[in-house]
C-alpha positions as CSV (number, residue, x, y, z in Angstrom):
1,M,24.8,-16.1,16.8
2,K,25.6,-12.5,16.8
3,I,23.3,-10.7,14.4
4,I,23.2,-7.0,13.3
5,I,19.8,-5.6,12.3
6,T,19.7,-2.4,10.2
7,G,17.4,-0.2,8.2
8,G,15.2,2.7,9.2
9,G,13.9,6.2,8.7
10,T,10.3,5.3,8.7
11,G,8.2,2.7,10.5
12,G,7.8,0.8,7.3
13,H,11.5,0.2,7.1
14,V,11.9,-0.6,10.8
15,V,8.9,-2.8,11.8
16,P,9.7,-5.8,9.5
17,G,13.3,-5.9,10.8
18,L,12.2,-5.7,14.4
19,T,9.5,-8.4,13.7
20,V,12.3,-10.8,12.6
21,A,14.5,-9.6,15.5
22,D,11.8,-10.5,18.0
23,A,11.9,-14.1,16.6
24,L,15.7,-14.2,17.1
25,R,15.7,-13.3,20.8
26,N,17.8,-16.4,21.7
27,H,20.6,-14.8,19.7
28,V,22.7,-11.7,20.5
29,L,21.3,-8.7,18.6
30,L,22.5,-5.2,17.8
31,Y,20.6,-2.6,15.8
32,V,22.7,-0.2,13.8
33,G,20.9,2.9,12.4
34,S,20.5,6.6,12.5
35,N,19.9,8.7,15.6
36,H,17.3,10.7,13.6
37,G,14.9,8.0,12.4
38,L,12.3,5.9,14.2
39,E,14.7,3.0,14.5
40,K,16.5,4.2,17.7
41,K,13.2,4.6,19.6
42,L,11.6,1.4,18.3
43,A,14.7,-0.7,18.8
44,S,15.3,0.6,22.3
45,S,11.7,0.1,23.3
46,S,12.0,-3.5,22.1
47,G,15.0,-4.0,24.4
48,I,17.6,-4.3,21.5
49,A,21.0,-2.7,21.9
50,F,21.4,0.3,19.5
51,Q,24.5,1.7,17.9
52,P,24.2,5.0,15.8
53,I,26.0,5.8,12.6
54,L,26.1,9.0,10.5
55,T,24.1,8.8,7.3
56,R,21.2,10.6,5.6
57,A,19.1,10.4,2.4
58,L,20.5,11.7,-1.0
59,M,17.1,12.4,-2.3
60,G,15.8,16.0,-2.1
61,Q,19.3,17.5,-1.8
62,G,21.0,20.1,-3.9
63,I,24.5,19.6,-5.2
64,L,26.1,20.8,-2.0
65,G,23.7,18.8,0.0
66,K,24.5,15.7,-2.0
67,L,28.2,16.2,-1.5
68,K,27.7,16.6,2.3
69,T,25.5,13.5,2.3
70,L,28.1,11.4,0.4
71,F,30.7,12.5,3.0
72,L,28.3,11.5,5.9
73,I,27.7,8.1,4.2
74,G,31.4,7.7,3.9
75,L,31.8,8.4,7.6
76,G,28.9,6.0,8.3
77,F,30.7,3.3,6.3
78,L,33.8,3.7,8.4
79,Q,31.8,3.6,11.6
80,S,30.0,0.5,10.3
81,L,33.3,-1.2,9.6
82,K,34.4,-0.5,13.1
83,I,31.2,-1.7,14.7
84,I,31.2,-4.9,12.6
85,A,34.8,-5.7,13.3
86,A,34.2,-5.3,17.1
87,F,30.8,-7.1,17.2
88,K,31.8,-9.9,14.8
89,P,28.3,-10.8,13.6
90,R,27.4,-14.0,11.8
91,L,24.9,-12.1,9.8
92,V,23.7,-8.6,8.8
93,L,20.0,-8.5,8.2
94,G,17.9,-5.5,7.4
95,T,15.5,-3.6,5.2
96,G,16.1,-0.9,2.6
97,G,16.3,2.8,3.1
98,Y,19.3,5.1,3.2
99,V,20.1,4.1,6.8
100,S,21.1,0.6,5.7
101,S,23.6,1.4,2.9
102,P,26.8,2.0,5.0
103,V,26.1,-1.0,7.1
104,F,25.5,-3.4,4.2
105,L,28.4,-2.1,2.3
106,A,30.7,-2.5,5.3
107,A,29.4,-6.1,5.8
108,A,29.9,-7.0,2.2
109,A,33.5,-5.6,2.3
110,L,34.3,-7.7,5.3
111,G,32.7,-10.8,3.8
112,I,29.9,-11.0,6.3
113,P,26.7,-12.8,5.0
114,T,23.9,-10.3,4.3
115,I,20.2,-10.6,3.9
116,L,18.3,-7.6,2.6
117,M,14.5,-7.4,2.8
118,E,12.4,-5.3,0.4
119,Q,8.7,-4.8,1.0
120,N,7.6,-2.8,-2.0
121,V,6.5,-4.0,-5.4
122,L,9.2,-1.7,-7.0
123,P,12.4,-2.2,-5.0
124,G,13.8,1.0,-3.6
125,R,16.9,2.7,-5.0
126,T,19.0,1.5,-2.0
127,V,17.9,-2.1,-2.6
128,R,18.6,-1.9,-6.3
129,F,22.0,-0.4,-5.6
130,L,22.9,-3.0,-3.0
131,S,21.2,-6.1,-4.3
132,K,24.0,-7.7,-6.3
133,K,26.3,-7.3,-3.3
134,M,23.9,-9.2,-1.0
135,T,23.9,-12.9,-0.1
136,K,20.1,-12.9,-0.4
137,V,17.4,-10.4,-1.2
138,L,13.9,-11.2,0.2
139,V,10.9,-9.7,-1.5
140,S,7.2,-9.6,-0.8
141,F,6.0,-9.8,-4.4
142,E,6.8,-12.1,-7.3
143,E,6.8,-9.0,-9.6
144,S,9.7,-7.5,-7.7
145,K,12.1,-10.1,-9.2
146,A,12.1,-8.3,-12.6
147,Y,13.7,-5.2,-11.1
148,L,16.6,-7.2,-9.5
149,P,18.4,-9.1,-12.3
150,G,21.5,-11.0,-11.4
151,T,20.4,-11.2,-7.8
152,S,19.7,-14.1,-5.5
153,V,16.0,-13.3,-4.8
154,V,13.5,-15.3,-2.6
155,V,9.8,-14.3,-2.4
156,T,8.9,-14.5,1.3
157,G,6.4,-11.8,1.9
158,T,6.7,-9.2,4.6
159,P,7.1,-10.5,8.2
160,L,4.5,-8.9,10.4
161,R,3.6,-8.6,14.0
162,S,2.0,-11.9,15.1
163,K,-1.2,-10.5,16.4
164,I,-2.3,-8.8,13.1
165,G,-5.5,-10.5,12.0
166,T,-6.1,-12.4,15.2
167,V,-8.8,-10.2,16.9
168,G,-12.4,-10.4,15.7
169,K,-14.7,-7.4,15.4
170,E,-16.7,-8.1,18.6
171,E,-13.6,-8.5,20.8
172,A,-11.9,-5.5,19.2
173,C,-14.9,-3.3,19.6
174,Q,-15.1,-4.3,23.3
175,R,-11.5,-3.4,23.8
176,L,-11.9,0.0,22.1
177,Q,-15.3,0.7,23.7
178,L,-17.1,0.7,20.4
179,S,-20.4,-0.8,19.3
180,P,-20.0,-3.9,17.2
181,L,-23.4,-3.2,15.7
182,K,-22.4,0.0,14.0
183,P,-19.9,0.5,11.1
184,V,-16.3,1.3,12.0
185,V,-14.0,3.2,9.7
186,L,-10.3,3.5,10.4
187,L,-8.4,6.4,8.8
188,M,-4.6,6.2,9.2
189,G,-1.6,8.0,7.6
190,A,1.4,5.7,8.4
191,S,3.7,6.3,11.3
192,Q,4.0,10.1,10.7
193,G,0.4,10.8,9.9
194,A,-0.9,12.2,6.6
195,R,-1.9,15.9,6.4
196,A,-4.0,15.5,3.2
197,L,-6.0,12.6,4.7
198,N,-6.5,14.4,7.9
199,E,-7.8,17.5,6.1
200,A,-10.1,15.6,3.9
201,L,-11.7,14.0,7.0
202,L,-12.0,17.3,8.8
203,G,-13.7,18.8,5.8
204,A,-16.1,15.8,5.7
205,L,-17.1,15.8,9.3
206,P,-19.8,18.5,9.0
207,Y,-21.6,16.3,6.4
208,I,-21.3,13.0,8.3
209,K,-21.7,14.1,11.9
210,D,-25.2,12.7,12.2
211,K,-24.3,9.4,10.6
212,P,-24.5,6.2,12.8
213,W,-20.9,5.5,12.1
214,Q,-17.8,5.1,14.3
215,I,-14.5,6.7,13.1
216,L,-11.1,5.8,14.4
217,H,-8.5,8.3,13.3
218,L,-4.7,7.9,13.6
219,T,-3.6,11.4,13.1
220,G,0.2,11.2,13.6
221,K,1.7,12.9,16.6
222,A,2.5,16.1,14.8
223,H,-1.1,16.6,13.7
224,F,-2.9,15.3,16.8
225,D,-3.5,18.6,18.7
226,K,-4.8,20.5,15.7
227,V,-7.0,17.7,14.5
228,S,-8.4,17.1,17.9
229,E,-9.3,20.7,18.5
230,K,-11.0,21.2,15.1
231,S,-13.0,17.9,15.3
232,R,-14.1,18.8,18.8
233,Q,-15.6,22.1,17.5
234,I,-17.4,20.4,14.6
235,L,-18.8,17.4,16.4
236,Q,-20.3,19.0,19.5
237,G,-23.7,17.3,20.1
238,S,-23.3,15.0,17.0
239,A,-24.4,11.4,16.6
240,L,-21.1,10.3,15.0
241,T,-18.6,8.5,17.2
242,Y,-15.2,9.9,16.5
243,V,-12.0,9.1,18.3
244,A,-8.5,10.5,17.4
245,F,-5.2,8.9,18.4
246,P,-1.7,10.3,17.8
247,F,-0.2,6.9,17.4
248,V,-0.9,3.3,18.6
249,D,1.0,0.1,18.9
250,A,-1.8,-2.4,19.3
251,M,-2.9,-2.3,15.7
252,E,-4.6,-5.7,15.9
253,N,-7.5,-4.1,17.8
254,F,-7.9,-1.3,15.2
255,Y,-7.8,-3.7,12.3
256,G,-10.1,-6.1,14.0
257,A,-12.8,-3.5,14.7
258,S,-12.8,-1.9,11.3
259,D,-15.2,-2.5,8.5
260,L,-13.3,-0.2,6.1
261,I,-9.8,1.3,6.3
262,I,-8.6,4.4,4.6
263,S,-4.8,4.6,4.4
264,R,-1.6,5.4,2.6
265,A,-0.1,2.5,0.6
266,G,3.3,1.8,2.3
267,A,4.4,-1.8,1.8
268,T,4.1,-2.8,5.5
269,T,0.6,-1.3,5.8
270,L,-0.4,-3.1,2.6
271,S,0.8,-6.4,3.9
272,E,-1.0,-5.9,7.2
273,L,-4.3,-5.0,5.4
274,M,-3.9,-8.2,3.4
275,L,-3.2,-10.4,6.4
276,A,-6.1,-8.9,8.4
277,G,-8.3,-9.4,5.3
278,K,-9.6,-5.8,5.4
279,P,-11.2,-3.8,2.6
280,S,-9.5,-0.5,2.0
281,I,-9.4,2.8,0.2
282,L,-5.7,3.5,-0.5
283,V,-4.5,7.0,-1.1
284,P,-0.9,6.7,-2.2
285,Y,1.6,9.3,-1.0
286,P,2.3,11.1,-4.3
287,Y,5.9,12.1,-3.4
288,A,7.2,8.6,-2.5
289,A,10.3,7.7,-4.3
290,D,9.6,6.4,-7.8
291,N,5.9,6.6,-7.0
292,H,6.2,3.2,-5.3
293,Q,3.2,3.6,-3.1
294,E,0.9,3.9,-6.1
295,M,2.5,0.7,-7.6
296,N,1.8,-1.1,-4.3
297,A,-1.8,0.1,-4.2
298,R,-2.4,-0.7,-7.9
299,W,-1.1,-4.2,-7.4
300,L,-3.6,-4.9,-4.6
301,E,-6.4,-3.1,-6.6
302,G,-5.6,-5.4,-9.5
303,H,-6.4,-8.4,-7.2
304,G,-9.7,-6.9,-6.1
305,G,-8.4,-6.1,-2.6
306,C,-8.8,-2.4,-2.4
307,H,-10.0,0.8,-4.2
308,V,-7.3,3.4,-5.1
309,V,-7.9,7.1,-5.0
310,L,-5.1,9.5,-5.9
311,E,-4.4,12.3,-3.4
312,K,-5.3,15.0,-6.0
313,D,-8.8,13.5,-6.2
314,F,-9.3,12.8,-2.5
315,S,-11.5,15.7,-1.6
316,S,-13.9,15.9,1.3
317,S,-16.9,15.5,-0.9
318,L,-15.4,12.3,-2.5
319,F,-14.6,11.1,1.1
320,V,-18.3,11.5,2.0
321,S,-19.7,9.9,-1.1
322,T,-17.3,7.0,-1.0
323,L,-18.0,6.2,2.6
324,E,-21.8,6.4,1.9
325,S,-21.5,4.1,-1.1
326,M,-19.1,1.5,0.5
327,L,-20.7,1.3,3.9
328,S,-24.1,0.8,2.4
329,D,-22.8,-2.3,0.6
330,P,-21.5,-4.8,3.1
331,K,-21.3,-7.6,0.5
332,T,-18.8,-5.6,-1.6
333,L,-16.7,-4.9,1.5
334,E,-16.7,-8.6,2.5
335,T,-15.6,-9.6,-1.0
336,M,-12.9,-7.0,-1.1
337,G,-11.6,-8.1,2.3
338,A,-11.6,-11.8,1.2
339,R,-9.6,-11.0,-1.9
340,A,-7.1,-9.1,0.1
341,K,-6.7,-12.0,2.4
342,Q,-6.2,-14.4,-0.5
343,V,-3.0,-12.7,-1.7
344,S,-1.5,-12.3,1.8
345,K,1.6,-14.3,2.9
346,P,0.8,-15.5,6.4
347,N,4.0,-17.6,6.6
348,A,6.4,-14.8,5.7
349,L,8.2,-14.8,9.1
350,V,8.7,-18.6,9.0
351,D,10.1,-18.3,5.4
352,V,12.4,-15.4,6.4
353,L,13.8,-17.5,9.3
354,G,14.3,-20.4,6.9
355,V,16.5,-18.2,4.7
356,I,18.5,-17.1,7.7
357,R,19.0,-20.7,8.7
358,D,20.1,-21.6,5.1
359,V,22.5,-18.6,4.9
360,T,24.1,-19.0,8.3
361,G,23.9,-22.8,8.7
362,E,22.8,-22.1,12.2
363,S,19.6,-23.1,14.0
364,V,17.2,-20.2,14.5
């Protein structure tokens, strides 16, 4: 089959699509997206042909900006019609986000089967707008169905990289040159990093620098140099093990090594935390569309799989006290991780491939 993959802007919108694409390597794949999002880099590094279109987000624009954006989306729609007509795909598959709108609309206009994947509890605006035009909409949470009336919805979970949850603590610590006998805390701020989380950690370092802990910090590329320099000044001669990274791909090692994870609450991250069975402190990004990150986090908290702290409350002092409290109570961490694991969907990829087979009538 020829299959078009679309969706992008952030890693959370790209990774699930590429995970499915990786399982479809025996077919002919084309990724269609924006030149300005992560999708071009990630698709190219995965060896998938990439075709750019013009599009951008409507949110955060003034009246003139919205008019320009609608014009760009219109051009992107025309470009998508041309790409689809030339490529002749059997299926268009993708995630939400503004990048996917022109592609899915073009596919629907040409009568090409479409499968749209949504990872959040509250479906994004793009998904809600497109849903009734799609052949199938795949969601990660049963609760998402209520927001998509009149739509053919299947609950599959979020397809994730196959190695997540496969590396134990001792092996992961060996790979990362850490001690398996000391607590490991992972702080990460999604694919772009999170300034507020970084600053809370930097403010906490003077108060925890003599703790027998190990901290792994995914800063985001834009913040790495600044965070590295400040942390180096604070931690000279300290007992704390602290290692900063701008960005990593082998997340299975970082999840495997960690006893506690502090993170944003994007849907893909949430699904990875559940699959890895890791306890977490989730600090939702407060400016996410429709506050969907807090809805994700509250869902997992309601199942006992995490503790939620709003960004406005996430001070350095709270960071210190929370770490001290949680790391001194391994039983609570173990229970929280087990409850997160209980609500994971480890067969998500298999279920997504099953829907693709049903929609196309082709073997996958």
